[in-house]
C-alpha positions as CSV (number, residue, x, y, z in Angstrom):
1,M,-32.5,12.0,-9.2
2,K,-30.6,10.0,-6.5
3,R,-32.2,6.7,-7.7
4,L,-31.1,7.3,-11.2
5,T,-27.5,8.1,-10.0
6,A,-27.4,5.0,-7.9
7,A,-28.7,2.8,-10.7
8,A,-26.2,4.3,-13.1
9,T,-23.4,3.7,-10.6
10,I,-24.4,0.0,-10.1
11,T,-24.5,-0.5,-13.9
12,V,-21.0,0.9,-14.3
13,L,-19.6,-1.2,-11.5
14,L,-21.2,-4.4,-12.9
15,A,-19.7,-3.6,-16.3
16,L,-16.2,-3.1,-14.8
17,R,-16.2,-6.2,-12.6
18,P,-13.7,-8.9,-13.6
19,A,-14.8,-11.8,-15.8
20,S,-16.3,-14.7,-13.9
21,A,-14.6,-18.1,-13.6
22,K,-17.4,-19.4,-15.9
23,A,-16.0,-17.4,-18.8
24,E,-13.9,-19.4,-21.2
25,Q,-10.2,-18.4,-21.3
26,H,-7.9,-19.4,-24.1
27,I,-4.5,-19.9,-22.6
28,V,-1.3,-19.4,-24.6
29,C,1.9,-21.0,-23.4
30,P,5.1,-18.8,-23.3
31,A,7.2,-18.8,-26.5
32,S,10.2,-21.1,-26.5
33,A,13.0,-22.0,-28.9
34,S,11.7,-25.6,-28.6
35,Q,8.3,-26.8,-29.8
36,L,5.4,-27.0,-27.3
37,D,4.7,-30.7,-26.7
38,G,2.0,-30.6,-24.0
39,A,0.4,-28.8,-21.2
40,E,-1.3,-29.8,-17.9
41,P,-2.6,-27.9,-14.9
42,I,-0.9,-28.3,-11.6
43,F,-1.4,-27.1,-8.1
44,G,1.3,-24.8,-6.7
45,P,3.1,-22.9,-5.4
46,L,5.8,-23.7,-7.9
47,D,8.6,-23.9,-5.3
48,A,6.8,-26.8,-3.6
49,P,6.2,-30.3,-4.9
50,W,3.5,-30.2,-7.4
51,G,0.1,-31.4,-6.2
52,E,-1.8,-34.3,-7.6
53,L,-4.6,-33.6,-10.1
54,H,-7.9,-35.5,-10.2
55,E,-8.0,-38.2,-12.9
56,A,-8.0,-36.5,-16.3
57,E,-10.6,-37.5,-18.9
58,S,-9.2,-38.1,-22.4
59,I,-11.4,-38.2,-25.4
60,R,-10.3,-39.0,-29.0
61,R,-12.2,-37.0,-31.6
62,K,-13.1,-38.3,-35.0
63,D,-10.4,-36.0,-36.6
64,G,-7.7,-37.8,-34.5
65,A,-7.1,-35.0,-32.0
66,Y,-7.3,-35.7,-28.2
67,V,-9.2,-33.6,-25.8
68,I,-7.9,-34.0,-22.2
69,R,-10.2,-32.5,-19.6
70,Y,-8.7,-31.7,-16.1
71,D,-11.0,-31.1,-13.1
72,L,-9.5,-28.5,-10.8
73,T,-12.1,-28.8,-8.0
74,G,-12.5,-30.9,-4.9
75,G,-10.1,-31.7,-2.0
76,E,-7.7,-28.9,-1.3
77,A,-7.8,-27.6,-4.8
78,P,-9.9,-24.5,-4.0
79,R,-7.2,-23.3,-1.5
80,L,-4.1,-23.9,-3.7
81,E,-2.5,-21.9,-6.5
82,K,-3.3,-23.2,-10.0
83,W,-0.8,-23.2,-12.8
84,L,-0.7,-24.4,-16.3
85,M,2.6,-26.2,-16.9
86,C,3.7,-26.0,-20.5
87,R,6.1,-28.8,-21.6
88,Y,8.5,-28.4,-24.5
89,R,10.4,-30.9,-26.6
90,D,13.8,-30.0,-25.1
91,D,12.4,-31.1,-21.7
92,S,12.0,-27.5,-20.5
93,H,8.9,-26.3,-18.7
94,R,7.3,-22.9,-18.3
95,A,4.3,-22.0,-16.2
96,V,1.3,-19.7,-16.6
97,K,-0.6,-18.8,-13.5
98,L,-4.3,-19.5,-13.6
99,P,-7.0,-17.6,-11.7
100,V,-7.7,-19.4,-8.4
101,T,-11.3,-19.7,-9.4
102,T,-10.5,-21.9,-12.4
103,K,-12.5,-25.1,-12.2
104,T,-11.6,-27.0,-15.4
105,C,-9.0,-27.0,-18.2
106,R,-9.2,-28.7,-21.6
107,V,-6.0,-29.3,-23.6
108,T,-6.5,-30.4,-27.2
109,T,-3.5,-32.1,-28.8
110,R,-2.7,-34.2,-31.9
111,Q,0.3,-36.5,-32.6
112,D,2.5,-34.8,-35.2
113,G,4.3,-37.9,-36.5
114,A,7.7,-37.2,-34.9
115,V,9.0,-39.5,-32.1
116,D,11.4,-38.6,-29.3
117,P,14.6,-40.6,-30.2
118,A,15.5,-41.3,-26.5
119,T,12.1,-42.4,-25.2
120,K,10.4,-43.5,-28.4
121,R,7.4,-41.5,-27.2
122,P,5.4,-39.7,-29.9
123,Y,5.5,-35.9,-29.9
124,Y,2.2,-34.0,-29.8
125,R,1.2,-30.6,-31.0
126,V,-1.0,-28.5,-28.7
127,L,-3.9,-27.2,-30.7
128,D,-5.8,-25.3,-28.0
129,I,-5.9,-24.8,-24.2
130,T,-9.2,-23.6,-22.7
131,C,-9.9,-23.1,-19.0
132,R,-13.0,-22.0,-17.1
Protein backbone atom coordinates (compact mmCIF):
# COMPACT_ATOMS: atom_id res chain seq x y z
CA MET A 1 0.00 0.00 0.00
CA LYS A 2 2.85 2.43 0.80
CA ARG A 3 4.37 1.91 -2.67
CA LEU A 4 1.12 2.78 -4.36
CA THR A 5 0.78 5.92 -2.25
CA ALA A 6 4.36 6.98 -3.00
CA ALA A 7 3.87 6.39 -6.73
CA ALA A 8 0.62 8.33 -6.70
CA THR A 9 2.31 11.20 -4.83
CA ILE A 10 5.17 11.35 -7.34
CA THR A 11 2.71 11.35 -10.25
CA VAL A 12 0.78 14.27 -8.74
CA LEU A 13 3.98 16.25 -8.03
CA LEU A 14 5.22 15.73 -11.59
CA ALA A 15 1.89 16.92 -12.96
CA LEU A 16 2.01 20.06 -10.81
CA ARG A 17 5.60 21.09 -11.59
CA PRO A 18 6.10 24.30 -13.58
CA ALA A 19 6.49 24.04 -17.34
CA SER A 20 10.06 23.55 -18.44
CA ALA A 21 12.05 26.15 -20.35
CA LYS A 22 11.74 23.93 -23.43
CA ALA A 23 8.02 24.63 -23.58
CA GLU A 24 7.12 27.25 -26.14
CA GLN A 25 5.61 30.42 -24.66
CA HIS A 26 3.69 32.92 -26.79
CA ILE A 27 4.41 36.34 -25.32
CA VAL A 28 1.99 39.25 -25.60
CA CYS A 29 3.22 42.81 -25.20
CA PRO A 30 1.21 45.10 -22.89
CA ALA A 31 -1.55 47.11 -24.54
CA SER A 32 -0.79 50.71 -25.44
CA ALA A 33 -2.55 53.64 -27.07
CA SER A 34 0.17 53.47 -29.72
CA GLN A 35 0.76 50.58 -32.11
CA LEU A 36 3.37 47.94 -31.31
CA ASP A 37 6.32 48.38 -33.68
CA GLY A 38 8.81 45.79 -32.44
CA ALA A 39 10.10 43.72 -29.57
CA GLU A 40 13.50 42.43 -28.50
CA PRO A 41 14.77 40.61 -25.45
CA ILE A 42 17.20 42.40 -23.16
CA PHE A 43 19.17 41.49 -20.08
CA GLY A 44 18.21 43.37 -16.90
CA PRO A 45 17.62 44.55 -14.30
CA LEU A 46 15.65 47.33 -15.90
CA ASP A 47 17.13 50.05 -13.69
CA ALA A 48 20.64 49.24 -15.00
CA PRO A 49 22.03 49.81 -18.50
CA TRP A 50 20.63 47.11 -20.77
CA GLY A 51 22.99 44.27 -21.52
CA GLU A 52 24.13 43.32 -24.97
CA LEU A 53 22.48 40.45 -26.78
CA HIS A 54 24.22 37.93 -28.94
CA GLU A 55 23.93 38.61 -32.64
CA ALA A 56 20.32 38.11 -33.73
CA GLU A 57 19.58 35.91 -36.72
CA SER A 58 17.07 37.39 -39.17
CA ILE A 59 15.35 35.30 -41.82
CA ARG A 60 12.96 36.62 -44.46
CA ARG A 61 10.14 34.18 -45.17
CA LYS A 62 8.59 33.71 -48.60
CA ASP A 63 5.47 35.57 -47.43
CA GLY A 64 7.56 38.70 -46.72
CA ALA A 65 7.57 38.39 -42.93
CA TYR A 66 10.83 38.50 -40.97
CA VAL A 67 11.67 36.02 -38.22
CA ILE A 68 14.31 37.37 -35.84
CA ARG A 69 15.82 34.77 -33.50
CA TYR A 70 17.58 35.92 -30.34
CA ASP A 71 19.96 33.64 -28.44
CA LEU A 72 19.73 34.27 -24.68
CA THR A 73 22.49 31.90 -23.61
CA GLY A 74 26.24 32.18 -23.13
CA GLY A 75 28.41 34.64 -21.28
CA GLU A 76 26.69 36.15 -18.25
CA ALA A 77 23.20 35.61 -19.68
CA PRO A 78 22.26 32.69 -17.38
CA ARG A 79 22.80 34.89 -14.29
CA LEU A 80 20.96 37.99 -15.52
CA GLU A 81 17.28 38.87 -15.54
CA LYS A 82 15.66 38.50 -18.96
CA TRP A 83 13.04 40.88 -20.28
CA LEU A 84 11.17 41.36 -23.52
CA MET A 85 11.21 45.07 -24.37
CA CYS A 86 8.14 46.03 -26.40
CA ARG A 87 8.62 49.11 -28.59
CA TYR A 88 5.70 51.27 -29.72
CA ARG A 89 5.35 53.85 -32.50
CA ASP A 90 5.15 56.77 -30.06
CA ASP A 91 8.71 55.88 -28.87
CA SER A 92 7.41 54.40 -25.61
CA HIS A 93 8.63 51.05 -24.29
CA ARG A 94 7.09 48.48 -21.97
CA ALA A 95 8.76 45.38 -20.59
CA VAL A 96 7.57 41.85 -19.91
CA LYS A 97 9.72 39.75 -17.56
CA LEU A 98 10.77 36.39 -19.00
CA PRO A 99 11.64 33.28 -16.97
CA VAL A 100 15.38 33.21 -16.22
CA THR A 101 15.52 29.80 -17.94
CA THR A 102 14.49 31.29 -21.31
CA LYS A 103 17.08 30.34 -23.92
CA THR A 104 15.72 31.78 -27.18
CA CYS A 105 13.08 34.19 -28.44
CA ARG A 106 11.68 34.54 -31.95
CA VAL A 107 9.95 37.73 -33.03
CA THR A 108 8.02 37.59 -36.31
CA THR A 109 7.31 40.95 -37.96
CA ARG A 110 6.20 42.37 -41.27
CA GLN A 111 6.49 45.87 -42.71
CA ASP A 112 3.04 47.44 -42.73
CA GLY A 113 3.66 50.09 -45.39
CA ALA A 114 3.74 53.12 -43.06
CA VAL A 115 6.93 55.13 -42.53
CA ASP A 116 8.06 57.17 -39.52
CA PRO A 117 7.98 60.76 -40.82
CA ALA A 118 10.93 61.85 -38.65
CA THR A 119 13.36 58.99 -39.35
CA LYS A 120 11.94 57.66 -42.64
CA ARG A 121 12.23 54.21 -41.04
CA PRO A 122 9.50 51.76 -42.06
CA TYR A 123 7.09 50.68 -39.36
CA TYR A 124 6.63 47.00 -38.62
CA ARG A 125 3.73 45.01 -37.26
CA VAL A 126 4.57 42.27 -34.76
CA LEU A 127 2.84 39.05 -35.79
CA ASP A 128 4.12 36.68 -33.09
CA ILE A 129 6.56 36.48 -30.20
CA THR A 130 7.63 33.02 -29.07
CA CYS A 131 10.20 32.18 -26.40
CA ARG A 132 11.60 28.86 -25.13
